[in-house]
C-alpha positions in Angstrom: 187.3 121.9 75.3 188.8 121.4 71.3 186.5 118.4 71.0 183.6 118.5 68.7 181.2 116.5 67.1 181.5 114.9 63.6 178.8 112.8 62.8 175.2 111.8 64.1 173.7 108.5 64.2 170.8 106.9 66.4 169.8 102.9 66.1 166.7 101.9 68.3 168.0 102.8 71.4 170.8 105.2 71.2 172.2 108.3 70.0 176.0 107.7 68.3 178.5 110.8 68.5 181.6 110.5 66.5 184.2 113.4 67.9 186.6 114.8 65.7 189.7 113.7 68.6 188.3 110.1 67.4 186.2 108.6 69.8 182.7 108.0 69.8 180.4 108.3 72.5 177.0 106.8 73.2 173.8 107.7 74.9 170.6 106.5 75.6 167.8 107.7 72.8 165.0 108.1 76.1 167.5 110.7 78.0 166.9 113.2 74.8 162.8 113.4 74.9 162.5 114.7 71.7 164.7 113.1 69.5 163.1 110.0 70.4 159.8 110.8 69.6 160.8 112.1 66.3 161.1 110.5 62.8 163.4 109.3 61.6 163.8 112.5 58.7 163.6 114.7 62.1 166.7 113.2 63.2 169.0 113.2 60.2 168.1 117.1 60.1 170.9 117.7 63.2 173.4 120.7 62.8 176.2 120.0 64.2 178.6 123.6 65.6 181.9 123.0 67.4 180.3 122.2 71.0 176.9 121.2 70.3 173.8 119.1 68.3 171.2 121.2 67.3 168.0 120.1 65.5 166.0 123.4 64.5 162.8 121.7 63.7 163.0 119.8 67.3 164.0 122.8 69.2 166.7 120.4 70.6 170.0 121.4 71.6 172.2 118.8 72.9 176.3 119.6 74.1 178.9 117.8 73.3 180.5 118.4 77.3 177.2 116.9 78.4 177.8 113.8 76.6 180.8 113.4 77.8 179.4 113.6 81.5 176.8 111.5 81.4 174.0 114.3 81.6 170.7 113.4 79.9 168.5 116.4 79.0 167.1 117.2 82.2 164.8 119.8 80.8 161.5 117.7 80.7 162.1 115.8 84.5 158.7 114.9 85.5 156.9 115.4 82.5 156.8 111.9 82.2 157.1 108.7 83.9 160.4 106.8 82.4 159.7 103.1 82.5 
């Protein structure tokens, strides 16, 4: 895949990722419990790599391929009840 993340932003409910091919993808923030619960200052400390988003402080990695496939963070399934 040649599409890499170029920018990340959040609103109250959504993670937005601008890609190198010009697309912007969005995913519900509820898919990613660590960034959801993080302070805005912690969310801003994202590192962009060729294929993913990484938050060292939050111990969180989100792949561009997973976002494009519509895959939520499955590591927390069963750990909490989502309404």
